[in-house]
Steps between C-alpha positions, in 0.01 A plus 500: 500500500569868439328768706309629198361153424407449866332844516304427183392163639368665818304758300345230280425252780133407525320431828489129405877487452548687828283246686685211335841640600374573851382139535826366355700695760273385784521134398853516358361311200387585150138411412628181331664385826865574419688661789622858464872554524628757750558744213150446359348552844692824544402634156135400541482660843657820368250504212207447739616779733559740211158417351334565836676834535429619146136387508427635850397163643354563849752440777298217655503307170874529433734205520667477838249729672473442875204644680601716792411325823392665821832431671739783576535800722212688335253219568307436817450132409148503641351364178744206471349161592695321779607213269666747264660692786669186633269480799308191398481202733779245445306177433816289534503572875156349563 
């Protein structure tokens, strides 16, 4: 696929097509159940990312978005429940 054809496809992509490609990448399957090849997965993912960028999809709704956790040097960790902080009771020792 040439760059011009790919660019045109991104510009003409509808929200429904975007959602369908996003689901296909997530499931690694087309809506009819056929598995995506590695090349198809790569092209679909690139199309989804480019669509998100060009259509200003909010960061939290983009494919691959990971919410920033409270871990790290800038965090006090006071709002992290013990089970998420690795401090939960080990039930296997009871």
